[in-house]
N, C-alpha and C positions, 0 to 999 in steps of 0.2 A: 567678620560676617555677623550681622545682627539677626540671630535666630533663637535666642533664649527668651522665654516668657518667665520672668522671675516673679514668683508668687511669694509674698512675704507677709509678715505679721508676727506679733509676739506669740509666745507659746499659748495655746488655747484659742487662737483666733480662727481656727478651722482650715488651715493650709492643706493638710493631708486629705481631709474630706473633700474639699473643693477640687483639689488637683486630680484625685481619683475620678471624680465625676466628669471633670473637664476632659481628661484623657479618654474616658469611655465615649464621650460625645464627639470628640474630634480625632481620635486615633493618634494624637500626639503623645509620645512617651513622657513620663514624668519621673523626676528623681528627687528623693528627699535628702535634705542637707545632712542630717545625722548619719543616714545610711551611706551617703556618698563618702563621708569622712571615715566611717568605720571600715568600709571597703578599701579606701585609700591607705589607711594605716594598718591594714591586715587584722583588724579586730573582728571578733565574733559578732554577728548580727545582734543588736539589742544590748550590747555590752556598754551601757551608758557610763558606768563607773570607770572603765578603762579609758573611754573617750575624755571624760572630765579630767583624768590624770595627765593628759597630754597638755603641755603648755599652750596658752592661748595663741601666742604668736605662731606656733607650729600648726595649730588648728586653722588659723587664718590662711596660712601658706597652702595648707592641704586643700582648703576649700577652693582657693583660686585655681590650683592645678587641676582639681577634679572638674570644676565648671568649664575651664578651657577645654579639657578633653571631651566633655559632653558636647560642647559647641562644635568641635571639630567632627565628631562622629555622627551627628544627627542634623538632618535638614531643618528640623524645628524641635525644640524640646521645652518642657516645663520644668523649671528648677524651683524647688521649694526651700526657702531658707529665711534668714533674718538679715536685716540691715545692721542689727546690733546683736551681739552675742552676750548672753547673761550667764555667768558662771558663779555659783555660790554668792548671789546677791550683788555681784559686780558686773556692770554693763560696759561693753566696749564696742565702738563702731566697727563694722565689717566693710572696709573700702578697698578698692583696687582697680586696676585697669581691666579686669574681667568684665566690668559693666559695659565695656565697648561692644561686647557680644550680645547685649540685651536689646531685644525688639521692643519690649515694654516692661514696665514695673507695675505689678498689681499688689496693692497693699490692703490686706483685710484687717478690719478693726471691729470692735464691738464694745458694749458697755462693760466696765471692769467686773461687775458682779457676774455677768454671763460668762466671761472668760475664766474667772476664778472657779465657777461651777464646772466648766469643761475640764479644767486642770485637775480638779479634785476627783472627777469621774473617770479620768484617763488612767489606764493601767500602767503607763510609763511612770517611772520615778524621776520626775524632772528636777527635784531639789532646787527649785527657784528661789526659795526664801532663805536668806542667810541665817535666820533663826527658825528652826522647825516649829517652835511654839509661838510664832508671830500671831498677833491678834488678827481678827477678821479686818478691822480698820487698817492695820499695817499692811496686810496683804493687798487689800483694795488700793491703798495709796501707792504701793510698789507697782502694781499692775498699771494704774493710771499714769504714773510718772514714766514707767518704761514705755508704755504705748505712745505717750506724747513724744518722747525722745526718738522713738522708732519712726513715727510720722514725719518729724522734722528732718531726720536723716534721709528718709525717702524723698522728700521734697528737695533737699540739697543735691542728692545724687541725680535726680531727674533733671534738675537745672544744669548741673555741672557737666553731665554727659549727653544732654539733649535727648533724653529718653522719655517717651510719654509715661505719665503716672496716672493710674486709675485707682481711686480710693473706693473701697466697697465696705459698707457695713454689712457684715456677714450674719444676717438674720435667718434667711431661708436659703438652703443649699441651691435649689433649682433656679431661683431668682438670681443669686450670685453668679452661678455658672452661665446663665443666659446673658447676663449683663457683660461678662467677660467676653463671651463669643461675639456679642453685638459690637463691642468696642475694638476688638483686635483681630478677629478672623473673618 
């Protein structure tokens, strides 16, 4: 059943902010990828270090199982996550047959410097950069390359599974939310 609205984008693209506001305006529940995984693995909420310690393959399997369960339990739901998982500077695609449950894919993007500012201002310790002392140029380059890979992956998944893809430059929250509502609801 195609009932998942999959909201994606790299870290700092505004997925959580947009999903909360979209949920408020539509009464569609939303589920954040990292929280879904922590619950699936029995980890304490917010324990990103324990989550990072879980092998990537197990995280991918856990994501698939959790998303399938959400799809079965809800008439419609917003799932927040990534097409690509980045752990300690290494990026892997997150693919699987769970995309058959997606009503649409919404991919948020923004300029790399805007995303970097959001990441730096976020209280979560994301540990995105393989070198903690990476230069500003290295961080911007990493964000740009990761975002480009994620966009390409989104396009590939949209085509492969026949799922509509909506690309949104997330500058203004209300404009982004309204654009989503106009396109899918």
